[in-house]
MIDOLUM-440354 format. One record per residue (C-alpha): residue in three letters; chain; x, y, z. Coordinates in nm, 2 decimals, padded with zeros to 4 digits. Layout:
MIDOLUM-440354
Ala	A	X	Y	Z
...
***
This chain:
MIDOLUM-440354
Met	A	-02.06	-03.37	-00.66
Thr	A	-02.04	-03.02	-00.52
Asp	A	-02.36	-02.86	-00.39
Asp	A	-02.49	-02.59	-00.60
Asn	A	-02.52	-02.35	-00.30
Thr	A	-02.14	-02.29	-00.28
Gln	A	-02.10	-01.93	-00.38
Leu	A	-01.83	-01.66	-00.36
Tyr	A	-01.88	-01.43	-00.07
Leu	A	-01.88	-01.07	-00.21
Pro	A	-02.03	-00.84	00.05
Phe	A	-01.91	-00.52	-00.12
Asp	A	-02.14	-00.28	-00.31
Phe	A	-02.00	-00.31	-00.66
Lys	A	-02.15	-00.25	-01.00
Pro	A	-01.93	-00.35	-01.30
Gln	A	-01.81	-00.04	-01.49
His	A	-01.63	-00.06	-01.83
Ser	A	-01.44	00.24	-01.95
Gln	A	-01.55	00.37	-02.29
Lys	A	-01.23	00.53	-02.36
Ser	A	-01.12	00.45	-02.72
Asp	A	-00.75	00.47	-02.61
Leu	A	-00.81	00.15	-02.40
Leu	A	-00.92	-00.07	-02.69
Gly	A	-00.56	-00.18	-02.71
Asn	A	-00.31	-00.24	-02.98
Thr	A	00.00	-00.46	-03.04
Ser	A	00.25	-00.18	-03.14
Trp	A	00.45	-00.19	-02.80
Leu	A	00.45	-00.57	-02.80
Lys	A	00.60	-00.57	-03.15
Lys	A	00.84	-00.29	-03.07
Met	A	00.98	-00.49	-02.78
Gln	A	00.97	-00.82	-02.97
Leu	A	00.78	-00.97	-02.68
Ile	A	00.55	-01.17	-02.91
Glu	A	00.63	-01.29	-03.26
Asp	A	00.29	-01.45	-03.35
Ala	A	00.06	-01.16	-03.46
Arg	A	-00.26	-01.34	-03.37
Phe	A	-00.13	-01.42	-03.02
Ala	A	-00.02	-01.06	-02.98
Glu	A	-00.37	-00.95	-03.07
Thr	A	-00.51	-01.18	-02.81
Val	A	-00.28	-01.05	-02.54
Ala	A	-00.36	-00.68	-02.63
His	A	-00.74	-00.76	-02.63
Thr	A	-00.71	-00.93	-02.28
Ala	A	-00.50	-00.64	-02.13
Ser	A	-00.74	-00.39	-02.28
Gln	A	-01.03	-00.58	-02.12
Tyr	A	-00.86	-00.60	-01.78
Ile	A	-00.76	-00.23	-01.77
Arg	A	-01.11	-00.11	-01.89
Leu	A	-01.27	-00.31	-01.60
Ile	A	-01.00	-00.27	-01.33
His	A	-00.92	00.10	-01.39
Pro	A	-01.22	00.24	-01.58
Asn	A	-01.14	00.60	-01.47
Ile	A	-00.77	00.59	-01.55
Asp	A	-00.61	00.93	-01.63
Asn	A	-00.50	00.95	-02.00
Lys	A	-00.15	01.02	-01.91
Phe	A	-00.12	00.67	-01.75
Ile	A	-00.31	00.47	-02.02
Asn	A	-00.02	00.35	-02.23
Val	A	00.22	00.25	-01.95
Val	A	-00.06	00.07	-01.75
Phe	A	-00.18	-00.11	-02.06
Asp	A	00.18	-00.22	-02.14
Leu	A	00.23	-00.35	-01.79
Ala	A	-00.08	-00.55	-01.81
Ser	A	00.03	-00.70	-02.14
Trp	A	00.37	-00.77	-02.00
Val	A	00.22	-00.95	-01.70
Leu	A	00.01	-01.17	-01.94
Val	A	00.33	-01.26	-02.14
Ile	A	00.53	-01.34	-01.83
Asp	A	00.24	-01.56	-01.72
Asp	A	00.24	-01.75	-02.04
Ile	A	00.62	-01.79	-02.04
Ile	A	00.60	-01.95	-01.70
Glu	A	00.31	-02.18	-01.80
Ser	A	00.49	-02.30	-02.11
Ser	A	00.83	-02.34	-01.95
Ala	A	00.78	-02.70	-01.85
Ser	A	00.66	-02.82	-02.20
Thr	A	00.93	-02.61	-02.37
Asn	A	01.21	-02.73	-02.15
Thr	A	01.30	-02.37	-02.06
Thr	A	01.26	-02.38	-01.69
Asp	A	01.62	-02.27	-01.60
Arg	A	01.60	-01.99	-01.85
Thr	A	01.27	-01.87	-01.71
Ile	A	01.40	-01.86	-01.35
Gly	A	01.69	-01.66	-01.48
Ile	A	01.46	-01.41	-01.65
Leu	A	01.24	-01.37	-01.34
Ser	A	01.55	-01.34	-01.11
Thr	A	01.69	-01.05	-01.33
Ile	A	01.35	-00.87	-01.33
Lys	A	01.35	-00.90	-00.95
Phe	A	01.70	-00.75	-00.93
Ile	A	01.59	-00.46	-01.15
Cys	A	01.29	-00.39	-00.92
Glu	A	01.52	-00.38	-00.62
Phe	A	01.80	-00.17	-00.78
Asp	A	01.81	00.15	-00.57
His	A	01.96	00.38	-00.82
Glu	A	01.74	00.62	-01.01
Gln	A	01.86	00.46	-01.34
Asn	A	01.84	00.10	-01.44
Pro	A	02.15	-00.12	-01.41
Arg	A	02.33	-00.21	-01.74
Leu	A	02.26	-00.56	-01.82
Asp	A	02.40	-00.79	-02.09
Asp	A	02.08	-01.00	-02.11
Gln	A	01.87	-00.87	-02.40
His	A	01.58	-01.10	-02.35
Pro	A	01.26	-00.91	-02.46
Ala	A	01.09	-00.97	-02.13
Ile	A	01.37	-00.80	-01.95
Lys	A	01.41	-00.52	-02.20
Ser	A	01.04	-00.44	-02.19
Phe	A	01.02	-00.44	-01.82
Ile	A	01.31	-00.18	-01.81
Asp	A	01.11	00.03	-02.04
Ile	A	00.81	00.01	-01.82
Arg	A	01.01	00.08	-01.51
Gln	A	01.16	00.39	-01.66
Arg	A	00.82	00.53	-01.77
Phe	A	00.66	00.47	-01.43
Met	A	00.97	00.63	-01.27
Gln	A	00.90	00.95	-01.47
Gln	A	00.53	00.96	-01.40
Leu	A	00.48	00.85	-01.04
Pro	A	00.59	01.00	-00.71
Ala	A	00.90	00.83	-00.58
Lys	A	00.73	00.65	-00.29
Asn	A	00.46	00.52	-00.52
His	A	00.72	00.40	-00.77
Ile	A	00.92	00.22	-00.50
His	A	00.60	00.06	-00.36
Leu	A	00.51	-00.06	-00.71
Met	A	00.85	-00.21	-00.78
His	A	00.84	-00.38	-00.44
Ala	A	00.51	-00.54	-00.54
Val	A	00.65	-00.67	-00.87
Ser	A	00.96	-00.80	-00.69
Asn	A	00.74	-01.00	-00.46
Gln	A	00.55	-01.13	-00.75
Met	A	00.87	-01.25	-00.92
Ser	A	00.98	-01.42	-00.60
Gly	A	00.65	-01.60	-00.58
Phe	A	00.68	-01.71	-00.94
Ile	A	01.04	-01.85	-00.88
Trp	A	00.91	-02.04	-00.57
Glu	A	00.63	-02.19	-00.77
Ile	A	00.85	-02.31	-01.05
Cys	A	01.11	-02.45	-00.81
Ser	A	00.84	-02.63	-00.60
Asp	A	00.69	-02.78	-00.91
Gln	A	01.03	-02.90	-01.03
Ala	A	01.09	-03.06	-00.70
Lys	A	00.77	-03.27	-00.74
Ala	A	00.74	-03.28	-00.36
Gly	A	00.42	-03.21	-00.16
Ile	A	00.35	-02.84	-00.10
Pro	A	00.23	-02.75	00.26
Leu	A	-00.09	-02.56	00.21
Asn	A	00.01	-02.28	00.46
Thr	A	00.33	-02.22	00.27
Tyr	A	00.15	-02.23	-00.07
Cys	A	-00.10	-01.97	00.05
Ala	A	00.16	-01.74	00.19
Ile	A	00.35	-01.74	-00.14
Arg	A	00.03	-01.73	-00.35
Ala	A	-00.08	-01.40	-00.18
Ser	A	00.24	-01.25	-00.35
Ser	A	00.26	-01.44	-00.68
Phe	A	-00.08	-01.37	-00.80
Gly	A	-00.01	-01.00	-00.86
Ala	A	-00.28	-00.85	-00.66
Gln	A	-00.01	-00.65	-00.47
Val	A	00.09	-00.50	-00.80
Phe	A	-00.26	-00.39	-00.90
Tyr	A	-00.33	-00.27	-00.55
Ser	A	-00.02	-00.06	-00.57
Leu	A	-00.14	00.08	-00.91
Phe	A	-00.48	00.16	-00.74
Leu	A	-00.30	00.38	-00.49
Ala	A	-00.09	00.55	-00.76
Leu	A	-00.36	00.61	-01.02
Asn	A	-00.60	00.75	-00.75
Ser	A	-00.33	00.98	-00.61
Val	A	-00.32	00.80	-00.28
Ser	A	00.02	00.86	-00.13
Ile	A	00.22	00.58	00.04
Asn	A	00.19	00.60	00.41
Glu	A	00.42	00.35	00.58
Thr	A	00.25	00.39	00.92
Ile	A	-00.08	00.27	00.76
Glu	A	00.07	00.01	00.52
Thr	A	00.27	-00.16	00.80
Lys	A	-00.01	-00.15	01.06
Asn	A	-00.07	-00.51	01.18
Glu	A	-00.44	-00.52	01.12
Phe	A	-00.41	-00.36	00.78
Ile	A	-00.14	-00.61	00.68
Lys	A	-00.38	-00.89	00.77
Met	A	-00.66	-00.71	00.57
Lys	A	-00.43	-00.69	00.27
Asn	A	-00.33	-01.06	00.30
Cys	A	-00.69	-01.16	00.32
Ile	A	-00.78	-00.98	-00.01
Phe	A	-00.46	-01.07	-00.19
Leu	A	-00.51	-01.44	-00.11
Ala	A	-00.88	-01.44	-00.18
Ala	A	-00.81	-01.28	-00.52
Gly	A	-00.54	-01.54	-00.59
Ile	A	-00.79	-01.82	-00.51
Asp	A	-01.04	-01.65	-00.74
Asn	A	-00.78	-01.66	-01.02
Asp	A	-00.71	-02.02	-00.95
Leu	A	-01.08	-02.10	-00.97
Tyr	A	-01.14	-01.94	-01.30
Ser	A	-00.80	-02.04	-01.46
Tyr	A	-00.82	-02.41	-01.36
Glu	A	-00.96	-02.52	-01.69
Lys	A	-00.70	-02.32	-01.89
Glu	A	-00.42	-02.47	-01.69
His	A	-00.54	-02.83	-01.69
Thr	A	-00.65	-02.87	-02.05
Ser	A	-00.30	-02.81	-02.20
Asp	A	00.05	-02.91	-02.13
Ser	A	00.11	-02.58	-01.93
Arg	A	00.26	-02.57	-01.59
Ala	A	-00.02	-02.57	-01.33
Phe	A	00.02	-02.45	-00.97
Asn	A	-00.33	-02.42	-00.84
Ile	A	-00.47	-02.42	-00.48
Ile	A	-00.74	-02.66	-00.58
Asp	A	-00.47	-02.92	-00.66
Val	A	-00.28	-02.84	-00.34
Ile	A	-00.59	-02.88	-00.12
Gln	A	-00.70	-03.20	-00.30
Gln	A	-00.36	-03.36	-00.23
Glu	A	-00.33	-03.22	00.12
Leu	A	-00.66	-03.36	00.24
Asp	A	-00.67	-03.66	-00.01
Ile	A	-01.02	-03.57	-00.14
Asp	A	-01.19	-03.56	-00.49
Leu	A	-01.18	-03.27	-00.71
His	A	-01.53	-03.14	-00.65
Thr	A	-01.49	-03.16	-00.28
Ser	A	-01.16	-02.97	-00.30
Ile	A	-01.32	-02.70	-00.51
Arg	A	-01.60	-02.66	-00.25
Lys	A	-01.34	-02.64	00.03
Thr	A	-01.13	-02.40	-00.16
Ile	A	-01.43	-02.16	-00.21
Asn	A	-01.52	-02.20	00.17
Leu	A	-01.16	-02.11	00.26
Arg	A	-01.17	-01.81	00.03
Asn	A	-01.51	-01.69	00.18
Met	A	-01.36	-01.72	00.53
Leu	A	-01.08	-01.49	00.42
Ile	A	-01.33	-01.22	00.32
Asn	A	-01.53	-01.26	00.64
Arg	A	-01.20	-01.21	00.84
Tyr	A	-01.14	-00.90	00.63
Ile	A	-01.48	-00.76	00.72
Ile	A	-01.41	-00.81	01.09
Leu	A	-01.07	-00.64	01.07
Asn	A	-01.21	-00.36	00.85
Asp	A	-01.49	-00.29	01.11
Ser	A	-01.24	-00.26	01.39
Leu	A	-01.06	00.02	01.19
Ala	A	-01.38	00.19	01.08
Asn	A	-01.28	00.52	01.24
Glu	A	-00.94	00.54	01.08
Thr	A	-00.99	00.74	00.76
Gly	A	-00.65	00.67	00.61
Thr	A	-00.70	00.30	00.63
Arg	A	-01.05	00.32	00.48
Asp	A	-00.91	00.52	00.19
Arg	A	-00.70	00.22	00.10
Ala	A	-00.94	-00.06	00.20
Val	A	-01.19	00.06	-00.06
His	A	-00.94	00.00	-00.33
Leu	A	-00.88	-00.36	-00.20
Glu	A	-01.25	-00.43	-00.21
Glu	A	-01.27	-00.28	-00.56
Leu	A	-00.98	-00.49	-00.68
Leu	A	-01.14	-00.81	-00.55
Ala	A	-01.48	-00.74	-00.70
Arg	A	-01.34	-00.63	-01.04
Asn	A	-01.11	-00.92	-01.06
Ile	A	-01.41	-01.16	-01.01
His	A	-01.59	-00.99	-01.29
Phe	A	-01.28	-01.01	-01.52
Gly	A	-01.26	-01.38	-01.45
Arg	A	-01.63	-01.43	-01.53
Thr	A	-01.61	-01.24	-01.86
Ser	A	-01.26	-01.29	-02.00
Glu	A	-01.23	-01.53	-02.30
Arg	A	-00.87	-01.62	-02.18
Tyr	A	-01.02	-01.85	-01.91
Arg	A	-01.28	-02.03	-02.11
Lys	A	-01.25	-02.40	-02.16
Asn	A	-01.20	-02.53	-02.51
Thr	A	-01.51	-02.74	-02.57
Tyr	A	-01.32	-03.01	-02.75
Ser	A	-01.11	-03.08	-02.44
Ala	A	-01.39	-03.09	-02.19
Thr	A	-01.51	-03.41	-02.05
Glu	A	-01.86	-03.48	-01.94
Asp	A	-01.76	-03.47	-01.57
Asp	A	-01.58	-03.13	-01.63
Asn	A	-01.91	-02.99	-01.77
Leu	A	-02.11	-03.11	-01.48
Phe	A	-01.90	-02.89	-01.25
Phe	A	-01.71	-02.63	-01.45
Ser	A	-01.91	-02.35	-01.58
Ala	A	-01.85	-01.98	-01.56
Ser	A	-02.20	-01.91	-01.44
Tyr	A	-02.16	-02.15	-01.15
Arg	A	-01.81	-02.06	-01.04
Phe	A	-01.88	-01.70	-01.02
Asn	A	-02.22	-01.69	-00.86
Thr	A	-02.18	-01.44	-00.57
Thr	A	-02.36	-01.38	-00.24
Asn	A	-02.35	-01.10	00.01
Thr	A	-02.42	-01.35	00.30
Phe	A	-02.14	-01.53	00.47
Glu	A	-02.21	-01.90	00.54
Asn	A	-01.97	-02.05	00.80
Lys	A	-01.93	-02.41	00.69
Glu	A	-01.66	-02.68	00.64
Ile	A	-01.36	-02.47	00.76
Lys	A	-01.26	-02.66	01.07
Asp	A	-01.03	-02.91	00.88
Ile	A	-00.86	-02.64	00.68
Leu	A	-00.79	-02.42	00.98
Glu	A	-00.66	-02.71	01.19
Leu	A	-00.44	-02.81	00.89
Thr	A	-00.29	-02.47	00.83
Pro	A	-00.22	-02.26	01.14
Leu	A	00.00	-02.02	00.95
Ile	A	-00.27	-01.95	00.69
Ser	A	-00.51	-01.88	00.99
Ser	A	-00.26	-01.62	01.11
Leu	A	-00.34	-01.41	00.81
Trp	A	-00.68	-01.35	00.98
His	A	-00.68	-01.51	01.31
Asp	A	-00.59	-01.34	01.64
Ala	A	-00.65	-01.39	02.01
Thr	A	-01.00	-01.24	01.99
Thr	A	-01.11	-01.49	01.73
Arg	A	-01.27	-01.82	01.82
Ser	A	-01.05	-02.13	01.80
Ala	A	-01.08	-02.36	01.51
Asn	A	-01.26	-02.63	01.70
Gln	A	-01.54	-02.39	01.77
Leu	A	-01.59	-02.31	01.40
Asp	A	-01.82	-02.60	01.31
***
C-alpha cells in the first residue's frame, strides 16, 4: 500500500478562482458547425468540460478571446478522445495522418493556411482556430502558440507509435516527450498572449528558464497522468501513462509506482523553486514564471474537480478504491519532502538534466 503522507508539492500561493462570466458557460454550436462531434450528449459533455477548464485556467479572460479559446479547449478534448479511442476503433494510421497534417499547418510559414484536400473535421476546425488566432494575436505570440501546438502533435504521434511498437519505453525519453505532449506548452503560450506578455526570445531561450519551463510542463503532465489514470484504465482506450512506465521500468507494484511518480513530480517542483530563486532579480523572467506557477496550480484544481476524470463506480475494484480517490490524489502540501528519489535519478540521467546542473548534489547524495 502507499503511505497516506504522499502529497503533491504546491508551494505557490494560489486560491481557486472561477470566472462568473456567462459567456464561458459553453455551448455546442461550434462543435456542431465543424461537425467535430455527432453525438449531441457527448458534445454537451465536451463543451461543459472546456467551459470548466477555461473558467478556472483563464478566469479573467478578455471577452474578445472567449470564443476562440473556448473552441481551442473543446478541440483539444476532441483530439484527446480521438487518440484514446484509435486503438479500439482500429484507426491508428488515420489518427497519425490527422495529427501530422495539423503539425504541418502549425509550421506553415505563410500568413494564410495551405490548401488541403483532407476535409476531416479535426483538421478543418483547427484551420478555423488558427485563422482566428492569427487575426487576434500579435504575430510573435501567434507563432509561439502554433509552435506549442506543433510540439504537442509531435508528442502525440510519438506516443501512438511507441504504443504500437509494444516495446519498453525508457523513462527519460518518455518524460522528455511528455513535457510536450501534455499540452502545458500550449496553455502557457495562451497565458502569455491573453495577459499581453510579448514573446521575448532572449528570456524564453535562457538555459535556466528552459529548465524551469520543463520542470513545470513535466510536473503538470504527471499531474494529468495521476488524475486521468482511472479514466484511461477502465475502458478500452489507449493509455500512455507515466505510472505504467515507472512501474515497468522499476518492476514494482502499482501503489509503489504511484508513490514514486509523485515523489519524482515533487522533485521537479523543488528544482523549479531553486532555479526561480536564482533568477529572482530578473523581472522579465518573473513575469513569465508567475504564469507557469498559475498554470500548474490551476491544472491541479481542474483535475480534482472535473467530472471527466472520475472513475465509474461500476468498474472500480476494491483495491482501486483503497488507493484511488480524488481527495487522496490531490492533497497538496507547501513543504518539500526529499524522499525515494535516488533510484529514479540514477535510472534517468536525461530527466535529471531538466533540473540538474553542476551545482546540484549528485544522485547518490539524495537519500
